[in-house]
N, C-alpha and C positions, 0 to 999 in steps of 0.2 A: 404406664402404670406400674409394670411389675417392677421396671428399673427404678423409677422413684422408691417403691417400698422397699427395695433390697438397699437402695444407697442410704434412707433413712434407718434403715436397722445397723447397716455397717456404722454410721455416726454415732448412733444412739448406742452403740455396743462400747464404743469407745468413751464416749462422755459420760454416760452412768456409771462406768465400771472405773476406768483409768483417772478419773477427775473428780471424784466424790470420795467418801469415807469408807467406800466398799471397797477400794484397793487394798489399803492397810489392812481392814478386816480381813480380806481373803487371804494375803499374804501371812498373816497372824495364825490363820488356821491350816492354810495349805501348805506353806512354806514357798519363798520365792521362785524356786525351780518349776515346781508341780504349778503356781499361781501361771506364770509365764506361758509353761507348755501349754495350757487349757487356754490362756489367752490368746497364744499364737494360733492354736488350732481352731477357736471362733470365728479368728478374723480371717483365717485362710478360708472357712467354710462360707462364710459372710462375702467375701471378695469374690469367690465362687460363684455363688449365686449373683452377684450383681453382675459379672460376665457373661453368664450364661443367659441371665435376663435381657442384657445389652445384643447378645448374636441373635437373639430371636423376637428382636423389637424392630417395628417399621421405623425407617431411617427419611430424616427430612434434611437436605442438603443446605448448609448456612452459607459456606464460601467455597470457592474452587482449592485444589489441593496445589499451592507453590511449589515449584520444581524444588526449591530448598528444603522442604520439609522433609523429605523420608533421608537423607544425609544429616540433617539435623536430629533426626530422633535416633540413628545411629547411634552418632556419635555422644548425645546427652543419655541415650539409654545406657551404653557400655560405662560412661561415668557413674551413671543412676546404680547399676548394679556393683560395681566396684565400691561405692560408699556403703552400701547397704551389707555386704559381705565383710568388709574392713571393720564396721559398726557392731555387726554380730559376732565377730570375733574378740574385739575389744572390750575389756573392763570399761564400765562408765557409772559413775554414780549419780551422773546428772541428765541423765537422757533416757528414753526407749533403749533398753538393751537387755542383752541375755545374762548377764553376771554383772555384778559391780564389786566382787571382791577380787583383789589382786591390783587395784588401780594404786600407782604411784602419782601422787601430784607434781613430784620433782621430775619424772620420765612420762609425761601423759600419753605419749604417742599422737595420734591424728586427734583425740580429745582436744591437744593445745591449739590445734587449728580450726577446728569446728566441735564444739560439744554435743552436736547432733547430726553425726554422719548418718545414722539409719534414717531418721527422719527426713534430713536432707534429701537423701536415696530416694526415698518413697514420694516426696514431694517432686523432685527434678522428673523420675519416671513420669508421673502425670504431665506435668510441664512439658517434656520430650514430644508427647501423643499428640498435643494439641493441635501445633498446625496441619499434621498430615490427615486428622479425622476432623473435618469441617462440616461436622452432620450432627443431628441431634437424633439420637440420646448420646452418642459417643462423647459429646462435650460434658455431658453431667459429670461421666464417669472420670476422664482424665483431668478436665478444670476442676471439680470437685475434690479431687485426688490432690491438686496441687495449692487450692484453696487451705484445704482443710490441712495439709502439711505445715503452710506457713502459719495458720493460725495455733496449729500446737506447738510449733518452736516455739514462738512468741511465749506461750504458757509455761512451756519447761523451761524456758530464759528466766522468768519470774520467779518459778519453783526453785533454780538453782541459787540463784540469789538472796533469796529467801533462807533457806537451810543451809548456805555455805558455812564452812568452819572455818578456824583461822588458817589451818594447814592448807586448804583447799581456795582462800580468799584470791591469791594471785590469778588462777586458772579460772575462776569465774568473772573476775575483772578484765580478763582477757590478755593479761600481760605473761602468762607461762608461755614457752616454746615449746611447738611441737615439733616432730620428728618421725622418722619411718622407723619403725621398731618391727619384730617379727610377726605381731599381727596385721599390722598394714602390707607387709611385703607378701604374707600367706593370703590375706584377706584381697588382694589385688589380683594373685594369680588365680585363685578360685572365682573370682569376679568375671575375670576374662573368661574362663573356661566356660563358666554359666552363662555369661551371655553370648558366647558361640552357640552352645546348645539350645538356649532360647532362641536364639536367629533362625537357626535350621528346623526348630520344632514348631516356629510361629504359624507355617501354613495349617499344619494338624492341629493343633491348640486354638487357635483364634481367625482359621481363614485366609487374612491377608498375607502374602508372600514378600516378606521386605527385600529377601535376596533380588526377586527379580523385578520390584519396585525401583531399588538402586540401579539395577542395570539399565533399566529403561531412562535415568536419567542422566547417567555416567557414560554410556554406549551410544 
């Protein structure tokens, strides 16, 4: 029950704040940086609640873990973390981002390939863990995260198309070409480092040891 309550609180915090008139109202009064900082802190706290509730919940096995699930989770989570770090560093007026100033529609960087790197990263993180966690309520967390991300991307696409300026029209329609810029390269390096740290810290943080699981499959 606590997992469900935590997930409801997490989803409502996004729906009621980021997808209503409350978001522009808060930005106007707090400033974009303060708003994003407070919103990110709230998201981290609520996600922490979800994870703690999940770790303490009773488990019901839904399917046996296939042998490919652990390499799949490792590879997809690496890509997910890289997308998150690149998205966090790249200015992006079209999606969830820490800043929009400094964005150049003529040199959009990774935004020319995907307008929502940060959200795609979070979505892929959830999807990466589904095959290896065939139990309730883990499916609620990972499946819910992936589904929420996909729905969120659809919402962000509609908002980007609605608010596009003439200078950004080519990018919104998918015509502008992406390229590897400084933010993408730095984000990729930081993402690989963060993924490695999380891989080794995973047993202490979440119980499961992905390195041991990978060795059991590969050796």
